[in-house]
N, C-alpha and C positions, 0 to 999 in steps of 0.2 A: 509048563515047558516052553510054550511059544512066548509067553511074557518074558521069561528069562533070556531067551534068545534075542528078542527085540531090544531089551535093555543093553545087552552086550553089543549089538549092532549099533545102537545109538551112541554108546560110549566110544566105539571105534570111529564112527563118523565124526564125533566132536573132537576127538584127538587128532584126526587127520585134518580137520578144519583149522585147528589151532596151529599146527605145523605149517600148513599152506599159508595162513595169514601172516605168520611170523616171517616166512621166507619172502612173501610179497612185500612186506614192510621193509625188510633188509634191502631188497632190490630197489624199491622206491627211494629209500634213504641214500643209497649209494649214488643213484641218479641225481638226487638233489645235491649231494656233495660235489659231484662233477660240475653241475650247473653253477653252483656257488663259486667254485674255483674259476670257471670260465668267465664269470661276471666280475671277478675281483680285478681292480685296476693293477697294472704291472709297472713297476719301476725296476726294482731289483729281482722281483719274482718271489720274494720271501712270503709275502702275504698270500699270494695265490697257492703256494706250495704248503702252507701251514694249516689247511683245512683237514680235520680229522673226524672220524666217526667212532663212537664207542657205545656199547650197550648201556641203557639206563634201567629204569624200573621195568618190570615185565611188560612186553609189548611196546617198548619205546627205545629210541636211540637218541643220543646227544651228538650234535655236530658242533664242533668248536674250532676256533681260530685264536690261538694265544699270542699272536703278534700284537704288541702293545698299541699299535696305531690302527687296528682294524676298525675301531669305532669312528675314528676321524675319517677314514676312507668311506665308511658307510654313511657318514653325514654329508658326503658330497665334496670332499676336499679335492679329489681328482676329477679332472674333466673327462676321464675315460669311462666313468660309470656315474649314473644318476644317484642322487641322495637316496638312501634307504634301499640300495640294491639288494641287500640281504633279505629284507622283508618282501620286496617285490618278487624275488626268486622263490622264496618259501611259499608264498601265497598261490603259486601255480599248482601246488599240491593239495589244495583244499583249505578249508577253514581251520584255523589253529585251535588246539585244545588248551593252549597255554601261551606263555611268552614266546615270541618268535626270536627276538634278539635281545640279549641282555649283556651289558658290559659289566664285568666283574673286576674289581681292583685286586691285583695279585701282590 
């Protein structure tokens, strides 16, 4: 009886931990999204306004910017932001598990 109750308690704790972790990740990702927008150089404001967040695989989110020239801005084209401002901003949130920034041809 006690063993069954402990198993149920541990399952409940694990479930609550997953929910808490997912919520914390969403909050941190939204904060990163805001920091990326604030770090983006502004001419017309389109690049800054084009940052979006979407769910990825379980436990992950994707942050994207589909403005065709975001890669050029990230390479240091604008004097308003240093080269690789995307990577510098993302690295404030810890060591990456994968690619930080990737330019995809559309």
